[in-house]
Every structure is written in C-alpha cells, then in structure tokens.
N, CA, C and O of each residue as an XYZ file, in Angstrom:
892
protein
N       0.776     -1.093      0.003
C       0.101      0.160      0.035
C       0.782      1.304      0.002
O       0.370      2.318     -0.561
N       1.987      1.193      0.673
C       2.669      2.424      0.795
C       3.324      2.637     -0.654
O       3.316      3.778     -1.115
N       3.861      1.641     -1.353
C       4.430      1.778     -2.556
C       3.350      2.459     -3.414
O       3.556      3.559     -3.927
N       2.330      1.866     -3.544
C       1.137      2.538     -4.361
C       0.899      3.873     -4.078
O       0.653      4.632     -5.015
N       0.930      4.286     -2.931
C       0.754      5.633     -2.493
C       1.897      6.523     -3.024
O       1.738      7.735     -3.164
N       2.905      5.976     -3.279
C       4.177      6.801     -3.808
C       4.173      6.690     -5.386
O       5.109      7.100     -6.072
N       2.975      6.068     -5.925
C       2.916      6.087     -7.459
C       3.419      4.812     -8.060
O       3.383      4.698     -9.285
N       3.847      3.922     -7.375
C       4.397      2.602     -7.882
C       3.279      1.622     -8.201
O       2.385      1.469     -7.369
N       3.265      0.946     -9.349
C       2.410      0.227     -9.902
C       2.868     -1.354     -9.137
O       3.941     -1.888     -9.417
N       2.032     -1.874     -8.308
C       2.271     -3.017     -7.527
C       1.336     -4.257     -7.764
O       0.125     -4.100     -7.605
N       1.746     -5.267     -8.070
C       1.320     -6.624     -8.304
C       1.587     -7.513     -7.365
O       2.729     -7.960     -7.255
N       0.489     -7.941     -6.473
C       0.815     -9.002     -5.527
C      -0.012    -10.201     -5.861
O      -1.223    -10.135     -6.074
N       0.763    -11.410     -5.902
C       0.115    -12.474     -6.329
C      -0.025    -13.556     -5.386
O       0.715    -13.669     -4.409
N      -1.148    -14.513     -5.716
C      -1.245    -15.667     -4.914
C      -0.557    -16.690     -5.481
O      -0.856    -17.200     -6.561
N       0.623    -17.099     -4.589
C       1.577    -18.168     -5.244
C       0.781    -19.519     -5.341
O      -0.240    -19.647     -4.666
N       1.192    -20.476     -6.116
C       0.677    -21.950     -6.013
C       0.298    -22.319     -4.569
O       1.026    -22.117     -3.597
N      -0.969    -22.904     -4.535
C      -1.315    -23.416     -3.431
C      -1.742    -22.406     -2.314
O      -2.060    -22.852     -1.211
N      -1.758    -21.139     -2.547
C      -2.019    -19.967     -1.655
C      -3.268    -19.120     -2.144
O      -3.454    -18.853     -3.331
N      -4.065    -18.745     -1.162
C      -5.121    -17.759     -1.530
C      -6.154    -18.421     -2.487
O      -6.698    -19.502     -2.262
N      -6.327    -17.757     -3.417
C      -7.372    -18.012     -4.368
C      -7.030    -18.924     -5.450
O      -7.889    -19.476     -6.137
N      -5.666    -19.096     -5.617
C      -5.059    -19.526     -6.893
C      -5.705    -21.061     -6.921
O      -5.794    -21.627     -5.832
N      -6.123    -21.705     -8.016
C      -6.431    -23.047     -8.147
C      -5.284    -23.942     -8.393
O      -5.365    -25.160     -8.235
N      -4.111    -23.272     -8.820
C      -2.991    -24.138     -9.085
C      -2.452    -24.721     -7.923
O      -2.105    -23.920     -7.055
N      -2.272    -26.104     -7.657
C      -1.628    -26.688     -6.379
C      -0.082    -26.507     -6.227
O       0.647    -26.211     -7.173
N       0.313    -26.695     -5.053
C       1.730    -26.525     -4.723
C       2.627    -27.508     -5.507
O       3.772    -27.211     -5.846
N       2.054    -28.675     -5.773
C       2.818    -29.636     -6.484
C       3.302    -29.186     -7.909
O       4.273    -29.714     -8.451
N       2.670    -28.321     -8.403
C       2.982    -27.596     -9.809
C       4.429    -27.034     -9.638
O       5.160    -26.969    -10.626
N       4.832    -26.655     -8.495
C       6.341    -26.109     -8.296
C       7.294    -27.221     -8.687
O       8.355    -26.964     -9.257
N       6.929    -28.429     -8.392
C       7.896    -29.451     -8.781
C       8.631    -29.789     -7.710
O       8.563    -29.097     -6.694
N       9.461    -30.924     -7.775
C       9.994    -31.577     -6.472
C      11.314    -32.395     -7.036
O      11.480    -32.300     -8.253
N      12.126    -33.065     -6.417
C      13.094    -33.858     -6.611
C      13.113    -34.957     -5.495
O      12.349    -34.852     -4.536
N      13.964    -35.995     -5.610
C      14.005    -37.156     -4.814
C      15.395    -37.040     -3.811
O      16.015    -37.986     -3.325
N      15.656    -35.716     -3.674
C      16.745    -35.561     -2.660
C      16.667    -34.088     -2.184
O      15.917    -33.268     -2.713
N      17.516    -33.804     -1.120
C      17.530    -32.555     -0.476
C      18.882    -32.258      0.015
O      19.774    -33.096      0.150
N      18.976    -30.907      0.293
C      20.258    -30.446      0.782
C      20.061    -30.127      2.264
O      18.992    -29.560      2.489
N      20.793    -30.343      3.267
C      20.560    -29.921      4.576
C      21.583    -28.826      4.984
O      21.516    -28.410      6.141
N      22.522    -28.318      4.145
C      23.399    -27.195      4.503
C      23.210    -26.090      3.432
O      22.334    -26.220      2.577
N      24.019    -25.005      3.468
C      23.879    -24.098      2.270
C      24.122    -24.727      0.998
O      24.962    -25.626      1.002
N      23.526    -24.423     -0.153
C      23.778    -24.790     -1.424
C      25.211    -24.603     -1.703
O      25.706    -23.516     -1.408
N      26.002    -25.595     -2.277
C      27.306    -25.240     -2.566
C      28.270    -25.871     -1.594
O      29.393    -26.253     -1.921
N      27.741    -25.962     -0.317
C      28.647    -26.569      0.701
C      28.294    -28.158      1.027
O      28.787    -28.869      1.903
N      27.282    -28.485      0.042
C      26.784    -29.846      0.216
C      27.842    -30.979     -0.051
O      28.834    -30.702     -0.724
N      27.671    -32.207      0.437
C      28.478    -33.410      0.154
C      27.748    -34.612      0.451
O      27.103    -34.780      1.486
N      27.874    -35.505     -0.552
C      27.153    -36.753     -0.377
C      28.090    -37.710      0.750
O      27.547    -38.536      1.484
N      29.406    -37.483      0.754
C      30.226    -38.084      1.809
C      29.990    -37.553      3.203
O      30.264    -38.234      4.191
N      29.404    -36.151      3.295
C      29.200    -35.760      4.708
C      27.815    -35.938      4.965
O      27.367    -35.571      6.051
N      27.060    -36.463      4.089
C      25.669    -36.867      4.194
C      24.588    -35.589      4.474
O      23.569    -35.669      5.161
N      25.111    -34.319      3.717
C      24.360    -33.216      3.655
C      23.663    -33.040      2.394
O      22.927    -32.078      2.169
N      23.911    -34.011      1.543
C      23.108    -34.187      0.203
C      22.448    -35.610      0.245
O      23.106    -36.593     -0.095
N      21.238    -35.710      0.634
C      20.571    -37.084      0.870
C      19.359    -37.295     -0.079
O      18.710    -36.381     -0.587
N      19.154    -38.561     -0.240
C      17.980    -38.990     -0.862
C      16.954    -39.038     -0.060
O      17.169    -39.300      1.123
N      15.622    -38.799     -0.511
C      14.509    -38.864      0.378
C      13.346    -39.700     -0.420
O      13.368    -39.759     -1.649
N      12.444    -40.270      0.271
C      11.167    -40.945     -0.120
C      10.076    -40.413      0.624
O      10.233    -39.497      1.432
N       9.103    -40.887      0.414
C       7.736    -40.569      1.087
C       6.815    -39.998      0.326
O       7.060    -39.924     -0.878
N       5.617    -39.492      0.810
C       4.495    -38.850     -0.023
C       5.060    -37.714     -0.758
O       6.075    -37.120     -0.394
N       4.298    -37.396     -1.923
C       4.622    -36.218     -2.772
C       4.718    -35.061     -2.009
O       5.682    -34.305     -2.128
N       3.787    -34.850     -1.221
C       3.752    -33.577     -0.638
C       4.868    -33.126      0.289
O       5.256    -31.980      0.519
N       5.364    -34.476      0.844
C       6.668    -34.354      1.671
C       7.886    -33.856      0.914
O       8.676    -33.028      1.368
N       7.970    -34.419     -0.258
C       8.993    -34.019     -1.207
C       8.877    -32.762     -1.589
O       9.942    -32.147     -1.634
N       7.849    -32.142     -1.900
C       7.424    -30.623     -2.357
C       8.141    -29.915     -1.253
O       9.100    -29.202     -1.548
N       7.718    -30.063      0.141
C       7.936    -29.349      1.111
C       9.473    -29.306      1.531
O       9.959    -28.366      2.160
N      10.260    -30.550      1.067
C      11.583    -30.659      1.397
C      12.516    -30.092      0.466
O      13.730    -30.041      0.663
N      11.759    -29.553     -0.830
C      12.645    -28.903     -1.956
C      12.328    -27.476     -2.021
O      12.731    -26.871     -3.014
N      11.634    -26.802     -1.075
C      11.372    -25.443     -1.242
C      12.453    -24.545     -1.502
O      12.235    -23.517     -2.143
N      13.581    -24.818     -1.080
C      14.932    -24.109     -1.291
C      15.620    -24.497     -2.540
O      16.509    -23.766     -2.976
N      15.287    -25.579     -3.149
C      15.717    -25.856     -4.327
C      15.044    -25.064     -5.646
O      13.881    -25.296     -5.978
N      15.806    -24.204     -6.291
C      15.383    -23.350     -7.368
C      15.412    -23.925     -8.895
O      16.207    -24.748     -9.350
N      14.497    -23.373     -9.465
C      14.454    -23.992    -10.996
C      15.717    -23.840    -11.810
O      16.074    -24.675    -12.641
N      16.557    -22.421    -11.450
C      17.546    -22.329    -12.432
C      18.946    -22.938    -11.892
O      20.034    -22.729    -12.428
N      18.739    -23.695    -10.789
C      19.989    -24.343    -10.095
C      20.622    -25.493    -11.089
O      19.949    -25.963    -12.008
N      21.876    -25.874    -10.844
C      22.341    -26.877    -11.719
C      21.513    -28.216    -11.655
O      20.893    -28.385    -10.605
N      21.427    -29.040    -12.467
C      20.910    -30.306    -12.604
C      20.817    -31.225    -11.408
O      19.852    -31.934    -11.121
N      22.143    -31.095    -10.645
C      22.434    -31.878     -9.566
C      21.251    -31.720     -8.514
O      20.668    -32.613     -7.899
N      21.044    -30.295     -8.471
C      19.994    -30.029     -7.409
C      18.538    -29.830     -7.933
O      17.612    -30.013     -7.143
N      18.319    -29.511     -9.066
C      17.049    -29.033     -9.634
C      16.330    -30.321    -10.272
O      15.122    -30.250    -10.498
N      16.950    -31.348    -10.532
C      16.462    -32.516    -11.156
C      16.527    -33.919    -10.252
O      17.513    -34.035     -9.524
N      15.720    -34.792    -10.254
C      15.984    -35.865     -9.475
C      16.343    -37.194    -10.324
O      16.079    -37.239    -11.526
N      16.874    -38.128     -9.741
C      17.179    -39.517    -10.409
C      16.132    -40.044    -10.919
O      16.366    -40.813    -11.851
N      14.938    -39.886    -10.608
C      13.591    -40.584    -11.070
C      12.898    -39.861    -12.069
O      11.742    -40.166    -12.361
N      13.508    -38.912    -12.630
C      12.796    -37.908    -13.754
C      11.977    -36.837    -13.055
O      11.285    -36.073    -13.728
N      12.022    -36.761    -11.890
C      11.213    -35.503    -11.145
C      12.200    -34.146    -11.328
O      13.395    -34.256    -11.604
N      11.658    -33.106    -11.173
C      12.470    -31.775    -11.356
C      11.601    -30.779    -10.643
O      10.387    -30.901    -10.480
N      12.384    -29.735    -10.217
C      11.762    -28.493     -9.833
C      11.436    -27.893    -11.177
O      12.294    -27.703    -12.039
N      10.007    -27.570    -11.333
C       9.520    -26.971    -12.551
C       9.512    -25.371    -12.514
O      10.047    -24.671    -13.374
N       8.872    -24.928    -11.466
C       8.682    -23.418    -11.256
C       8.738    -22.998     -9.890
O       7.734    -22.863     -9.189
N      10.024    -22.770     -9.476
C      10.176    -22.138     -8.179
C       9.989    -20.891     -7.860
O      10.337    -20.376     -6.798
N       9.276    -20.204     -9.021
C       8.770    -18.709     -8.846
C       7.241    -18.964     -8.428
O       6.464    -18.024     -8.257
N       6.922    -20.117     -8.298
C       5.545    -20.189     -7.877
C       4.529    -19.408     -8.618
O       3.554    -18.981     -7.999
N       4.651    -19.201     -9.768
C       3.869    -18.435    -10.677
C       4.426    -17.085    -10.789
O       3.861    -16.298    -11.549
N       5.362    -16.748    -10.196
C       5.979    -15.349    -10.184
C       6.486    -15.086    -11.771
O       6.175    -14.006    -12.273
N       7.107    -15.859    -12.413
C       7.608    -15.651    -13.732
C       6.364    -15.163    -14.644
O       6.452    -14.176    -15.375
N       5.203    -15.948    -14.530
C       4.082    -15.191    -15.423
C       3.372    -14.142    -15.115
O       2.684    -13.514    -15.920
N       3.537    -13.818    -13.579
C       3.212    -12.601    -13.078
C       4.027    -11.401    -13.574
O       3.506    -10.336    -13.906
N       5.319    -11.647    -13.600
C       6.206    -10.717    -14.024
C       5.903    -10.194    -15.469
O       5.825     -9.006    -15.779
N       5.746    -11.263    -16.301
C       5.420    -11.094    -17.814
C       4.258    -10.296    -18.089
O       4.241     -9.491    -19.021
N       3.173    -10.505    -17.229
C       1.885     -9.692    -17.188
C       2.202     -8.269    -16.748
O       1.761     -7.333    -17.415
N       2.853     -8.079    -15.793
C       3.121     -6.869    -15.225
C       4.006     -5.791    -16.400
O       3.741     -4.631    -16.714
N       5.005     -6.592    -16.820
C       5.649     -5.931    -17.968
C       4.870     -5.535    -19.157
O       5.206     -4.540    -19.799
N       3.887     -6.223    -19.479
C       2.907     -6.026    -20.564
C       1.923     -4.954    -20.424
O       1.297     -4.538    -21.399
N       1.765     -4.486    -19.230
C       0.663     -3.518    -18.947
C       1.134     -1.987    -19.353
O       2.142     -1.416    -18.939
N       0.100     -1.445    -20.311
C       0.608     -0.188    -20.959
C       1.030      0.858    -19.889
O       2.068      1.473    -20.136
N       0.429      1.124    -18.831
C       0.685      2.035    -17.843
C       1.903      1.662    -16.895
O       2.138      2.231    -15.829
N       2.602      0.679    -17.410
C       3.736      0.290    -16.548
C       5.092      0.473    -17.389
O       5.300     -0.050    -18.484
N       6.008      1.334    -16.664
C       7.410      1.189    -17.366
C       8.295      0.115    -17.172
O       9.044      0.033    -16.199
N       8.217     -0.809    -18.189
C       8.804     -2.150    -17.942
C      10.284     -2.066    -17.959
O      10.820     -3.162    -17.797
N      11.049     -1.113    -18.104
C      12.366     -0.927    -18.101
C      12.831     -0.624    -16.502
O      14.018     -0.673    -16.179
N      11.810     -0.322    -15.591
C      12.227      0.119    -14.178
C      11.277     -1.046    -13.204
O      10.597     -0.600    -12.280
N      11.292     -2.222    -13.432
C      10.564     -3.258    -12.795
C      11.704     -3.664    -11.578
O      12.930     -3.621    -11.689
N      10.950     -4.048    -10.453
C      11.719     -4.512     -9.301
C      10.873     -5.770     -8.717
O       9.696     -5.927     -9.043
N      11.455     -6.539     -7.951
C      10.921     -7.955     -7.386
C      11.178     -7.914     -6.025
O      12.292     -7.602     -5.605
N      10.162     -8.229     -5.222
C      10.403     -8.474     -3.806
C       9.618     -9.724     -3.227
O       8.547    -10.061     -3.732
N      10.047    -10.245     -2.405
C       9.461    -11.373     -1.654
C       9.874    -11.642     -0.137
O      10.928    -11.213      0.332
N       9.064    -12.297      0.496
C       9.548    -12.576      2.100
C       9.525    -14.099      2.140
O       8.723    -14.767      1.487
N      10.467    -14.611      2.957
C      10.591    -15.925      3.203
C      10.501    -16.839      2.005
O      11.419    -16.789      1.186
N       9.449    -17.703      1.807
C       9.407    -18.310      0.703
C       9.279    -17.575     -0.528
O       9.507    -18.117     -1.610
N       8.953    -16.464     -0.433
C       8.902    -15.547     -1.413
C      10.164    -15.117     -2.083
O      10.273    -14.723     -3.244
N      11.115    -15.249     -1.172
C      12.466    -14.983     -1.714
C      13.082    -15.831     -2.681
O      13.902    -15.435     -3.510
N      12.607    -17.198     -2.543
C      13.014    -18.088     -3.435
C      12.354    -17.753     -4.829
O      12.961    -17.820     -5.898
N      10.960    -17.362     -4.671
C      10.278    -17.050     -5.978
C      10.942    -15.706     -6.613
O      10.965    -15.539     -7.833
N      11.426    -14.854     -5.787
C      12.231    -13.637     -6.291
C      13.304    -14.002     -7.005
O      13.548    -13.550     -8.123
N      14.073    -14.917     -6.344
C      15.516    -15.279     -7.059
C      15.225    -16.036     -8.380
O      15.980    -15.993     -9.351
N      13.979    -16.783     -8.330
C      13.674    -17.465     -9.616
C      13.162    -16.470    -10.697
O      13.564    -16.594    -11.854
N      12.337    -15.542    -10.375
C      11.991    -14.581    -11.335
C      13.052    -13.676    -11.759
O      12.983    -13.229    -12.904
N      14.128    -13.304    -10.925
C      15.150    -12.390    -11.358
C      15.965    -13.263    -12.308
O      16.378    -12.727    -13.337
N      16.222    -14.455    -12.096
C      16.950    -15.478    -12.933
C      16.379    -15.604    -14.350
O      17.070    -15.589    -15.369
N      14.978    -15.737    -14.307
C      14.356    -15.938    -15.617
C      14.321    -14.721    -16.477
O      14.159    -14.845    -17.691
N      14.467    -13.526    -15.906
C      14.403    -12.257    -16.756
C      15.827    -11.727    -16.678
O      16.048    -10.551    -16.968
N      16.765    -12.519    -16.312
C      18.185    -12.086    -16.424
C      18.638    -11.633    -17.858
O      19.053    -12.519    -18.605
N      18.600    -10.377    -18.301
C      19.186    -10.092    -19.574
C      18.061    -10.186    -20.679
O      18.255    -10.305    -21.889
N      16.793    -10.107    -19.999
C      15.505    -10.420    -20.984
C      15.106     -9.181    -21.814
O      15.354     -8.053    -21.388
N      14.545     -9.365    -22.888
C      14.097     -8.221    -23.770
C      12.616     -8.738    -24.160
O      12.360     -9.939    -24.254
N      11.707     -7.757    -24.369
C      10.532     -8.168    -24.678
C      10.275     -8.064    -26.325
O      11.273     -7.951    -27.037
N       9.081     -8.098    -26.878
C       8.980     -8.666    -28.245
C       9.334     -7.252    -29.061
O       9.548     -7.226    -30.273
N       9.359     -6.081    -28.191
C       9.666     -4.678    -28.931
C      11.382     -4.469    -28.895
O      11.877     -3.465    -29.406
N      12.098     -5.359    -28.339
C      13.534     -5.415    -28.120
C      13.822     -4.436    -27.023
O      14.922     -3.891    -26.923
N      12.664     -4.181    -26.068
C      13.055     -3.330    -24.753
C      13.700     -4.329    -23.692
O      13.193     -5.420    -23.431
N      14.753     -3.896    -23.166
C      15.239     -4.733    -21.918
C      14.491     -4.575    -20.700
O      14.443     -3.502    -20.100
N      13.886     -5.658    -20.310
C      13.051     -5.746    -19.043
C      13.600     -6.491    -17.904
O      12.911     -6.939    -16.987
N      14.972     -6.611    -18.014
C      15.573     -7.159    -16.650
C      15.116     -6.423    -15.325
O      14.918     -5.210    -15.264
N      14.992     -7.193    -14.407
C      14.611     -6.532    -13.141
C      15.569     -5.524    -12.599
O      16.711     -5.917    -12.358
N      15.260     -4.280    -12.376
C      16.237     -3.255    -11.845
C      16.587     -3.607    -10.538
O      17.638     -3.094    -10.154
N      15.930     -4.435     -9.635
C      16.270     -4.642     -8.238
C      15.588     -5.823     -7.749
O      14.497     -6.183     -8.193
N      16.248     -6.449     -6.802
C      15.538     -7.740     -6.269
C      15.817     -7.625     -4.799
O      16.938     -7.717     -4.300
N      14.528     -7.383     -4.055
C      14.582     -7.149     -2.474
C      14.274     -8.492     -1.799
O      13.128     -8.899     -1.987
N      14.984     -9.165     -1.139
C      14.863    -10.344     -0.411
C      14.660    -10.163      1.162
O      15.591     -9.695      1.818
N      13.546    -10.499      1.737
C      13.098    -10.265      2.829
C      13.307    -11.447      3.822
O      12.360    -12.224      3.946
N      14.395    -11.661      4.512
C      14.629    -12.969      5.276
C      14.712    -14.140      4.479
O      13.913    -15.048      4.711
N      15.653    -14.276      3.469
C      15.743    -15.280      2.676
C      17.180    -16.000      2.702
O      18.005    -15.815      3.597
N      17.351    -16.786      1.677
C      18.587    -17.806      1.783
C      19.608    -17.220      0.592
O      19.203    -16.659     -0.426
N      20.765    -17.421      0.863
C      21.693    -17.337     -0.132
C      22.314    -18.666     -0.495
O      22.181    -19.663      0.215
N      23.022    -18.646     -1.669
C      23.731    -19.872     -2.027
C      25.054    -19.480     -2.903
O      25.176    -18.364     -3.409
N      25.894    -20.370     -3.013
C      27.189    -20.128     -3.759
C      26.939    -20.103     -5.248
O      26.035    -20.718     -5.814
N      27.821    -19.341     -5.809
C      27.739    -19.177     -7.290
C      27.928    -20.359     -8.087
O      27.657    -20.402     -9.287
N      28.477    -21.490     -7.300
C      28.857    -22.641     -8.165
C      27.488    -23.507     -8.359
O      27.387    -24.339     -9.261
N      26.524    -23.252     -7.498
C      25.098    -24.050     -7.904
C      24.300    -23.498     -9.113
O      23.196    -23.929     -9.447
N      24.934    -22.557     -9.699
C      24.090    -22.145    -10.881
C      25.043    -21.577    -11.948
O      26.188    -21.289    -11.600
N      24.630    -21.385    -13.291
C      25.521    -20.933    -14.368
C      25.361    -19.538    -14.139
O      24.285    -19.006    -14.416
N      26.390    -18.826    -13.623
C      26.596    -17.603    -13.328
C      27.101    -16.540    -14.539
O      27.338    -15.333    -14.505
N      27.147    -17.374    -15.446
C      27.583    -16.507    -16.892
C      26.367    -16.205    -17.509
O      26.319    -15.164    -18.166
N      25.161    -17.066    -17.408
C      23.834    -17.104    -17.906
C      22.930    -16.187    -16.932
O      22.065    -15.468    -17.432
N      23.107    -16.215    -15.743
C      22.253    -15.569    -14.800
C      22.841    -14.547    -14.028
O      23.854    -14.898    -13.423
N      22.447    -13.259    -13.870
C      22.935    -12.420    -13.082
C      21.810    -11.416    -12.551
O      20.849    -11.036    -13.220
N      22.076    -11.075    -11.320
C      21.219    -10.389    -10.536
C      21.516     -8.806    -10.186
O      22.581     -8.495     -9.653
N      20.549     -7.857    -10.505
C      20.857     -6.598    -10.422
C      20.409     -5.815     -9.072
O      19.211     -5.834     -8.789
N      21.211     -5.209     -8.326
C      20.800     -4.384     -7.198
C      20.176     -5.155     -6.290
O      18.978     -4.975     -6.072
N      20.876     -6.107     -5.641
C      20.176     -7.169     -4.606
C      20.247     -6.482     -3.375
O      21.333     -6.009     -3.039
N      19.058     -6.328     -2.508
C      18.796     -5.875     -1.328
C      18.506     -7.174     -0.319
O      17.458     -7.794     -0.496
N      19.347     -7.558      0.652
C      18.878     -8.522      1.668
C      18.542     -8.049      3.096
O      19.380     -7.649      3.904
N      17.349     -8.133      3.288
C      16.739     -7.780      4.631
C      16.934     -9.014      5.637
O      16.626    -10.129      5.217
N      17.396     -8.889      6.854
C      17.805     -9.875      7.612
C      17.162     -9.744      8.868
O      17.447     -8.709      9.470
N      16.217    -10.667      9.530
C      15.824    -10.693     10.773
C      16.705    -11.234     11.713
O      17.600    -12.020     11.403
N      16.457    -10.796     12.991
C      17.421    -11.344     13.787
C      17.037    -12.815     14.268
O      17.925    -13.546     14.707
N      15.831    -13.212     14.194
C      15.021    -14.402     14.545
C      14.329    -14.660     13.400
O      13.234    -14.130     13.209
N      14.921    -15.552     12.458
C      13.873    -16.217     11.258
C      13.434    -17.485     11.691
O      13.935    -18.085     12.642
N      12.455    -17.915     10.965
C      11.851    -19.263     11.215
C      12.634    -20.406     10.794
O      12.482    -21.509     11.321
N      13.489    -20.181      9.837
C      14.392    -21.383      9.389
C      15.994    -20.800      9.734
O      16.492    -19.675      9.690
N      16.450    -21.967     10.046
C      17.905    -21.855     10.543
C      18.849    -21.251      9.269
O      19.700    -20.369      9.389
N      18.506    -21.903      8.111
C      19.385    -21.575      6.884
C      19.398    -20.096      6.441
O      20.297    -19.589      5.770
N      18.239    -19.429      6.918
C      18.331    -18.131      6.560
C      19.255    -17.215      7.412
O      19.444    -16.030      7.137
N      19.843    -17.895      8.524
C      20.727    -17.442      9.279
C      22.063    -18.234      8.941
O      22.856    -18.250      9.882
N      22.371    -18.729      8.075
C      23.502    -19.463      7.551
C      23.627    -20.641      8.620
O      24.746    -20.998      8.990
N      22.648    -21.147      9.036
C      22.515    -22.321     10.202
C      23.201    -21.871     11.475
O      23.784    -22.680     12.198
N      23.128    -20.564     11.750
C      23.505    -20.213     13.042
C      22.213    -20.181     13.850
O      21.109    -20.264     13.312
N      22.402    -20.052     15.213
C      21.054    -20.141     16.176
C      20.236    -18.813     15.757
O      19.077    -18.816     15.343
N      21.047    -17.685     15.941
C      20.363    -16.343     15.547
C      21.349    -15.487     14.851
O      22.512    -15.887     14.794
N      21.031    -14.388     14.331
C      21.942    -13.308     13.858
C      22.542    -12.585     14.613
O      21.966    -11.833     15.400
N      23.846    -12.688     14.505
C      24.681    -11.827     15.405
C      25.731    -11.045     14.399
O      25.734    -11.452     13.238
N      26.468    -10.148     14.676
C      27.450     -9.394     13.919
C      28.338    -10.270     13.127
O      28.668     -9.967     11.980
N      28.758    -11.423     13.757
C      29.655    -12.276     13.156
C      29.096    -13.008     11.988
O      29.832    -13.546     11.161
N      27.724    -13.032     11.912
C      27.118    -13.650     10.751
C      27.734    -13.118      9.492
O      28.041    -13.880      8.575
N      27.922    -11.811      9.433
C      28.292    -11.301      8.229
C      29.824    -11.618      7.876
O      30.293    -11.168      6.831
N      30.461    -12.250      8.586
C      31.789    -12.672      8.308
C      31.872    -14.114      7.844
O      32.950    -14.606      7.509
N      30.737    -14.785      7.825
C      30.750    -16.159      7.201
C      31.129    -16.008      5.851
O      30.939    -14.952      5.248
N      31.748    -17.182      5.248
C      32.073    -17.040      3.869
C      30.933    -16.819      2.769
O      31.131    -16.187      1.731
N      29.804    -17.372      3.091
C      28.657    -17.188      2.333
C      28.120    -15.777      2.141
O      27.606    -15.414      1.083
N      28.265    -14.971      3.243
C      27.876    -13.502      3.232
C      28.908    -12.728      2.596
O      28.615    -11.929      1.706
N      30.210    -12.916      3.016
C      31.184    -12.151      2.322
C      31.393    -12.325      0.866
O      31.733    -11.388      0.145
N      31.169    -13.640      0.399
C      31.105    -13.922     -1.088
C      29.817    -13.025     -1.700
O      29.952    -12.369     -2.733
N      28.588    -13.068     -0.967
C      27.618    -12.435     -1.570
C      27.906    -10.906     -1.574
O      27.428    -10.236     -2.488
N      28.649    -10.322     -0.622
C      28.982     -8.764     -0.539
C      30.041     -8.690     -1.555
O      30.029     -7.647     -2.207
N      30.947     -9.537     -1.845
C      31.979     -9.104     -2.540
C      32.999     -8.594     -1.966
O      33.768     -7.911     -2.642
N      33.254     -8.820     -0.507
C      34.188     -7.999      0.447
C      34.858     -9.249      1.261
O      34.427    -10.401      1.288
N      36.073     -8.712      1.949
C      36.585     -9.688      3.045
C      35.646     -9.601      4.139
O      34.606     -8.941      4.140
N      36.083    -10.295      5.033
C      35.306    -10.371      6.437
C      35.648     -9.124      7.138
O      34.780     -8.643      7.866
N      36.715     -8.562      7.035
C      36.710     -7.293      7.865
C      36.234     -6.042      7.139
O      36.435     -4.913      7.586
N      35.589     -6.294      5.989
C      34.966     -5.108      5.409
C      33.504     -5.176      5.360
O      32.872     -4.240      4.869
N      32.828     -6.375      5.904
C      31.469     -6.468      5.912
C      30.687     -5.857      7.140
O      30.926     -6.123      8.318
N      29.755     -5.032      6.696
C      28.956     -4.265      7.719
C      27.382     -4.273      7.382
O      26.873     -4.314      6.262
N      26.844     -4.231      8.432
C      25.138     -3.994      8.220
C      24.913     -2.524      7.777
O      25.563     -1.515      8.051
N      23.718     -2.707      6.952
C      23.219     -1.332      6.592
C      24.174     -0.535      5.730
O      24.182      0.695      5.788
N      25.070     -1.292      4.839
C      25.865     -0.719      3.946
C      25.718     -1.101      2.665
O      25.490     -2.296      2.474
N      25.795     -0.351      1.704
C      25.601     -0.542      0.206
C      26.990     -0.867     -0.346
O      27.896     -0.056     -0.158
N      27.193     -1.891     -0.949
C      28.499     -2.209     -1.840
C      28.058     -2.195     -3.212
O      26.992     -2.640     -3.638
N      29.041     -1.605     -3.901
C      28.497     -1.447     -5.463
C      27.890     -0.261     -5.782
O      27.918      0.716     -5.035
N      27.273     -0.291     -6.980
C      26.616      0.871     -7.573
C      25.202      0.621     -8.046
O      24.901     -0.352     -8.738
N      24.283      1.615     -7.610
C      22.659      1.282     -8.145
C      22.639      1.629     -9.556
O      21.801      1.204    -10.351
N      23.666      2.477     -9.855
C      23.498      3.018    -11.376
C      23.766      1.819    -12.542
O      23.116      1.621    -13.569
N      24.876      1.132    -12.060
C      25.179      0.068    -13.045
C      24.685     -1.439    -12.580
O      25.024     -2.494    -13.114
N      23.863     -1.287    -11.530
C      23.054     -2.507    -11.079
C      23.894     -3.526    -10.328
O      23.536     -4.703    -10.301
N      25.157     -3.056     -9.630
C      26.077     -3.968     -8.980
C      25.811     -3.671     -7.496
O      26.611     -4.136     -6.684
N      24.761     -2.940     -7.054
C      24.702     -2.777     -5.641
C      24.205     -3.934     -4.955
O      23.329     -4.667     -5.412
N      24.806     -4.094     -3.795
C      24.574     -5.431     -2.757
C      24.395     -4.428     -1.558
O      25.053     -3.406     -1.365
N      23.372     -4.930     -0.795
C      23.245     -4.140      0.603
C      22.718     -5.448      1.504
O      22.476     -5.314      2.704
C-alpha cells in the first residue's frame, strides 16, 4: 500500500497453493533428494546431500529451497522428477506486469518474504538479460529479499544468470535456520561467514550491516 501511495504500480500474487489460486503446490515441482546445508557446501560423503522418499507433499516441502535455475544436480531428480517453477507463478506474473500499457517495464523490481525470496530469486534469474517483443530490456532493476537464503555461485550458471541491485533484509530471528546460515540467531559475526562475504564481494573485515556495496547506477549494488 505504501508503494502504491508513492505512485508505484504493485502486483501482489497468490502463489501456487495459496489464497484463491487453483494451481496446487505440486506444480512447483520436486526432486528425490534434499540439501541440509547451504547450497554449494553440500556433500554426499558428509551426508548433507541426501535422498528422500515418502508422500509427494513431503518431497515438495523438502525442496522449497531448490530453485528452478540451479544446476541439474539440485533441480532434477534421479527418478525423472524436477523443480519446474520455483517462482510459484511469479515468472508469469512478471510477464503480465511488464505487458501493462501504464507500466514502465524498464524499471521493474521484485520483492518477496521468506518463501517469496525463493520466488524472487527465480523470477530475477528467468528475466536476467531479458528483452520483450519490442526489443526493450526488461531485466529487473532490483531484487529485494526479505529474510531469505543465499547460495554459492557454483550451484548455477553465473555466466547465464545475473542479479541487479540485490537488497537482503535479515531478521535477527527467522523461522528457518538456513536463513541465518545455520546459526542459532543473527549476530554481527554472521556477516563474516564466507557465504555472506562472497555475496557482498568483500573480505570479512569489510562487511558491515546497513551498508551498500557497488553502485545502483550500473546494477552492481549489494546491501
């Protein structure tokens, strides 16, 4: 509502299995394995990359943090299963928003909270370097992640996908430990962990809260 008051066109969607949407959660897809540490830190030898079985709804739930654009090792199962749309409908919603005549589709941003951050990552990846039928670049100008998960560059094709002006909002107490890099709660030292410093592109002694790294003008801003 506050964004709308400021003249911003806002589209809020019911993701798969939520609100009034008739599309079930299973359309998101699933795999027959899960990762129990941050993506890129997993290992079969360490039993942090494990096979799972059980009801379909369980497999869907266990794969919420697996994203569509991840490498096949993560996004596809050995039984032919795959994570089909981790944007939970967000990719289609972005296309609709970009098509509206009263929307400046060169100035679009994405935001999500908790499970919505995985959807936001997925939408941002899907439209990385994208152009519409008129040749207009409609790549998201910013992606705001509210209490979400980070992952290493090695889990996806970072030459194909890039993310512009990423803002990460971190709560001190999140509902899931991997939003805190598997720490009990967020402390200043959380920023010094390799996953965070790699995300910020700085060394541990340079990482600070409420600080912008990079430039908004060229899309390299990280906060």
